[in-house]
C-alpha positions as CSV (number, residue, x, y, z in Angstrom):
1,M,-225.0,88.9,-43.9
2,I,-227.8,87.4,-43.4
3,N,-229.7,87.8,-40.0
4,P,-226.2,86.7,-38.0
5,D,-226.5,84.9,-35.1
6,E,-224.0,85.2,-32.2
7,Q,-221.0,83.1,-34.3
8,R,-221.9,85.5,-36.9
9,R,-223.0,82.8,-39.1
10,P,-225.1,84.0,-41.5
11,Q,-228.4,82.9,-41.2
12,P,-230.1,80.7,-44.1
13,P,-233.3,82.3,-45.8
14,L,-236.5,80.8,-44.7
15,A,-238.3,81.1,-47.5
16,G,-235.2,81.5,-50.3
17,D,-235.7,79.7,-53.4
18,E,-233.8,77.2,-54.2
19,T,-230.1,78.5,-54.9
20,A,-230.7,80.7,-52.5
21,T,-231.1,78.1,-50.3
22,L,-228.2,76.2,-51.0
23,L,-225.9,78.9,-50.7
24,G,-227.5,79.7,-47.9
25,F,-226.8,76.5,-46.3
26,L,-223.1,76.4,-47.3
27,D,-222.6,79.7,-46.1
28,F,-224.1,78.7,-42.6
29,Q,-221.8,75.4,-42.8
30,R,-218.7,77.1,-44.0
31,A,-219.4,79.8,-41.3
32,T,-219.6,77.3,-38.6
33,F,-216.6,75.8,-39.5
34,G,-214.4,78.6,-39.3
35,W,-216.5,79.6,-35.9
36,K,-214.6,76.3,-35.0
37,C,-211.4,76.9,-35.9
38,T,-210.8,81.0,-35.3
39,G,-208.5,81.6,-32.4
40,L,-206.8,78.6,-32.6
41,D,-202.9,78.5,-32.4
42,A,-200.7,75.8,-34.6
43,A,-200.9,73.4,-30.9
44,G,-204.2,73.4,-30.9
45,L,-205.1,73.1,-34.5
46,A,-202.8,70.1,-34.5
47,A,-204.4,68.4,-31.8
48,T,-206.3,65.1,-32.2
49,V,-208.5,63.0,-29.8
50,G,-207.8,59.7,-28.8
51,V,-206.2,56.8,-31.6
52,S,-207.7,59.7,-34.3
53,S,-204.6,61.8,-36.8
54,M,-207.2,64.6,-37.7
55,T,-206.7,67.8,-36.7
56,L,-208.4,71.4,-37.3
57,G,-205.1,72.2,-38.6
58,G,-205.0,69.1,-41.5
59,M,-209.6,69.9,-41.7
60,I,-209.2,73.2,-42.8
61,K,-206.4,72.6,-45.3
62,H,-208.5,69.2,-46.5
63,L,-211.7,71.9,-47.1
64,A,-209.8,74.5,-48.6
65,F,-208.4,71.1,-51.4
66,V,-212.5,70.7,-51.5
67,E,-213.0,73.7,-52.5
68,D,-211.2,73.6,-55.6
69,H,-211.9,70.4,-55.9
70,W,-215.2,70.5,-56.9
71,C,-215.4,74.3,-58.2
72,T,-212.0,74.7,-59.9
73,R,-211.2,70.6,-61.6
74,W,-215.0,69.4,-61.3
75,L,-217.3,72.2,-62.6
76,Y,-214.7,74.2,-64.7
77,G,-212.7,71.1,-65.5
78,R,-209.6,73.6,-65.2
79,D,-206.3,72.3,-63.6
80,M,-205.7,72.7,-59.9
81,P,-204.1,76.0,-58.6
82,P,-201.2,76.2,-56.1
83,P,-199.9,73.6,-53.9
84,W,-202.6,70.9,-54.5
85,D,-201.7,71.5,-58.5
86,T,-197.6,70.0,-57.5
87,V,-198.3,67.2,-54.7
88,D,-198.0,63.7,-55.7
89,W,-201.6,61.9,-54.7
90,K,-200.9,58.8,-55.2
91,A,-197.9,59.1,-53.2
92,D,-199.7,60.1,-50.4
93,P,-203.5,60.8,-50.9
94,D,-204.3,62.0,-47.9
95,W,-201.5,64.6,-48.2
96,D,-203.7,67.6,-47.4
97,W,-204.0,66.4,-44.4
98,H,-200.5,65.6,-43.2
99,S,-198.9,68.2,-44.1
100,A,-201.0,71.0,-42.8
101,A,-198.6,70.7,-40.0
102,E,-195.6,72.2,-41.6
103,D,-198.1,75.1,-41.7
104,S,-198.6,78.2,-39.8
105,P,-202.8,78.8,-39.1
106,E,-202.3,82.2,-41.1
107,Q,-201.0,80.4,-44.6
108,L,-203.6,77.1,-43.5
109,F,-206.7,80.2,-43.0
110,A,-205.4,82.2,-46.5
111,L,-205.2,78.8,-48.4
112,W,-208.6,78.2,-46.6
113,L,-210.0,81.4,-47.7
114,D,-208.4,81.6,-51.4
115,A,-209.9,78.4,-52.1
116,M,-213.5,79.4,-50.7
117,A,-213.6,83.0,-52.9
118,R,-212.4,81.6,-56.1
119,S,-215.1,78.7,-55.5
120,R,-217.8,81.2,-54.8
121,T,-217.0,83.1,-58.2
122,L,-216.8,79.8,-60.1
123,V,-220.5,79.4,-58.7
124,A,-221.6,82.2,-59.1
125,E,-220.2,82.1,-63.0
126,A,-221.7,78.6,-63.6
127,L,-225.3,80.2,-62.0
128,A,-224.9,82.7,-64.2
129,D,-224.4,80.8,-67.1
130,G,-226.6,77.6,-67.1
131,G,-228.1,77.4,-63.2
132,L,-228.0,74.7,-61.1
133,E,-228.7,72.1,-64.2
134,Q,-225.6,73.2,-65.7
135,Q,-223.0,70.1,-65.7
136,A,-219.4,69.9,-64.7
137,R,-217.1,70.0,-67.3
138,R,-215.2,66.9,-66.2
139,T,-215.1,63.9,-67.5
140,P,-216.9,61.5,-64.3
141,P,-214.9,58.4,-63.4
142,E,-216.8,55.6,-64.7
143,H,-218.3,54.4,-62.3
144,W,-220.4,56.9,-62.1
145,H,-221.6,56.0,-65.6
146,G,-220.4,58.9,-67.9
147,E,-223.2,61.6,-66.0
148,P,-221.8,64.2,-64.3
149,P,-222.6,66.1,-61.7
150,T,-224.8,69.1,-61.9
151,L,-223.5,72.5,-60.1
152,R,-226.9,71.6,-57.6
153,W,-225.1,68.2,-57.0
154,I,-221.8,70.1,-55.9
155,L,-223.0,72.2,-54.0
156,V,-225.4,69.7,-51.9
157,H,-221.7,67.8,-51.7
158,L,-220.2,70.9,-50.7
159,I,-222.6,71.1,-47.7
160,E,-222.2,67.5,-46.6
161,E,-218.6,67.9,-46.5
162,Y,-218.9,70.8,-44.5
163,A,-221.7,69.6,-42.3
164,R,-219.6,66.1,-42.0
165,H,-216.7,67.8,-40.6
166,N,-218.2,70.4,-38.4
167,G,-218.9,67.1,-36.2
168,H,-215.5,66.5,-36.0
169,A,-214.5,70.2,-35.8
170,D,-217.0,69.9,-32.7
171,L,-214.7,66.9,-30.7
172,L,-211.8,68.5,-31.4
173,R,-212.6,71.8,-30.5
174,E,-213.8,70.5,-27.6
175,S,-210.7,68.9,-27.1
176,V,-208.9,71.9,-27.1
177,D,-210.1,74.3,-24.9
178,G,-213.4,73.4,-23.9
179,L,-215.1,75.3,-26.6
180,T,-218.8,74.1,-27.3
181,G,-221.5,74.4,-29.2
182,E,-223.7,73.5,-32.4
């Protein structure tokens, strides 16, 4: 861990190359999300704010899905691992969010940690095989005009996804026990 802060988040390199900077910011965003969710019981992970149905538990499961979706399915064109491989996404496009209420905190964190480990392994393989310019192996939808994203795009998208949800996590965590911080 590079210069961890008081929340044990690794600090991105100040003078790293593009790959080190992207991976550094992704790990920082992942660690920020983990910090916002750590130490909560099932009730804390199921808490909502206002009229939103969003929960930290749902967000944990959603981000596990996002990791597998972009690194397993898109980058390498592989079948999704369990539990994603048996979901009827047409019946419930937000299954990852909704089904989290049925999982224990331990199950949710294990799912997320496993998905991140798979992503890290696949990204390392892709970096060794073709670098940031490597294109995803999955055929893109028509609205992408046939152009698959590069590994660079996938990493930036993962950073964006975590950063966006970290804002949501701030509000949810504060509503549970008052924990605040960036």
